[in-house]
Each structure stands twice: as C-alpha cells, then as structure tokens.
ZAMARGU-4260 file (C-alpha; in steps of 0.2 Angstrom, whole numbers, plus 5000, padded with zeros to 4 digits):
<rodrens>
0) 5253/5019/4164 | 5267/5025/4151 | 5275/5041/4153 | 5281/5048/4138 | 5299/5057/4146
5) 5310/5068/4136 | 5328/5069/4136 | 5338/5086/4128 | 5347/5082/4114 | 5369/5083/4112
10) 5365/5093/4094 | 5357/5089/4077 | 5363/5073/4074 | 5365/5066/4092 | 5346/5064/4098
15) 5343/5057/4114 | 5350/5056/4130 | 5370/5064/4133 | 5381/5048/4130 | 5386/5052/4148
20) 5370/5043/4154 | 5369/5029/4143 | 5375/5016/4154 | 5366/5019/4167 | 5349/5025/4155
25) 5350/5006/4148 | 5352/4994/4166 | 5335/4998/4176 | 5319/5010/4171 | 5320/5017/4189
30) 5336/5022/4186 | 5331/5029/4168 | 5316/5036/4176 | 5329/5046/4191 | 5340/5052/4177
35) 5327/5060/4167 | 5324/5069/4181 | 5337/5074/4182 | 5338/5079/4163 | 5323/5089/4164
40) 5321/5099/4148 | 5331/5115/4147 | 5317/5125/4135 | 5308/5137/4146 | 5290/5133/4139
45) 5293/5115/4149 | 5304/5121/4162 | 5290/5133/4169 | 5276/5119/4167 | 5265/5113/4184
50) 5271/5093/4177 | 5290/5099/4176 | 5290/5106/4193 | 5282/5095/4202 | 5294/5080/4193
55) 5310/5091/4202 | 5301/5089/4220 | 5295/5070/4218 | 5307/5058/4226 | 5322/5052/4214
60) 5321/5032/4213 | 5332/5019/4219 | 5347/5015/4205 | 5344/4995/4210 | 5343/4984/4196
65) 5340/4968/4208 | 5357/4961/4204 | 5365/4961/4219 | 5384/4957/4221 | 5398/4965/4230
70) 5414/4968/4220 | 5431/4961/4227 | 5433/4974/4239 | 5417/4974/4247 | 5414/4989/4246
75) 5403/4993/4231 | 5388/4985/4224 | 5391/4977/4206 | 5374/4983/4201 | 5369/4997/4205
80) 5388/5004/4209 | 5382/5012/4226 | 5393/5009/4242 | 5386/4998/4256 | 5385/5013/4265
85) 5374/5021/4251 | 5362/5007/4250 | 5360/5006/4269 | 5357/5026/4271 | 5348/5025/4254
90) 5330/5026/4264 | 5334/5038/4276 | 5343/5050/4264 | 5334/5066/4261 | 5330/5071/4239
95) 5346/5082/4238 | 5359/5064/4246 | 5348/5053/4233 | 5354/5067/4219 | 5370/5068/4225
100) 5373/5047/4223 | 5364/5048/4206 | 5377/5063/4201 | 5390/5054/4207 | 5385/5036/4198
105) 5383/5047/4180 | 5399/5054/4184 | 5409/5037/4186 | 5398/5032/4171 | 5405/5045/4160
110) 5424/5043/4167 | 5423/5025/4162 | 5416/5028/4144 | 5431/5041/4143 | 5443/5027/4146
</rodrens>
C-alpha cells in the first residue's frame, strides 16, 4: 500500500523536506515515515484532518536501517546513529521517548551538515 506523504516546503524555490532531514530521509523508509509524521503539514485544513490527527498518535518507526555496526568507541550504531542504550530500550520507550530520539538524530544531522 502506497501512501503519499507531504512535507512542508522551505520556500518557493526549494520544494521538499527541510535540508536538516535530508540525510535521514535518504537512509530508510522507516526513518522517512517517522520523520514525515514529525514534519507534518502545517496548513490548518490538514492539521485538523482526522487522518493527520491519527498519524500524530501513531507509534514512531524505528530508525534502524539494518546496517548495525558500532562506532570505534562501541557506543553508537553507525547505521542508525542511536546509542546502545537507545537501541536496547526502544521497545520499552513510549512514543514521546521515541520522538525525542528521532529529534536528537535530526539535530545531529543538521549539525553535521552545517560543518
């Protein structure tokens, strides 16, 4: 089943997702779906639609992309960039905790692109 996912526009000449999420969006479909829900459209008609409200209540998908390797320090997965603790606790986290992890990953992606 294919779903059309709309992301907010950056400006007239820059369609698509904000650059801050471009690396994560290219990584895997589960990350794209999770971040698309996080980056939900901001127009009032869409924000109040039953479909949009239901998507906000859904559980965020794992950012795992199946390339599980630890960094040199043995703390962070080089595939999804979560810490071992975050990976271990993902199944026990509530949705708020999972969104916090996804936000942190997006912030780190933005910082890396700014360098």
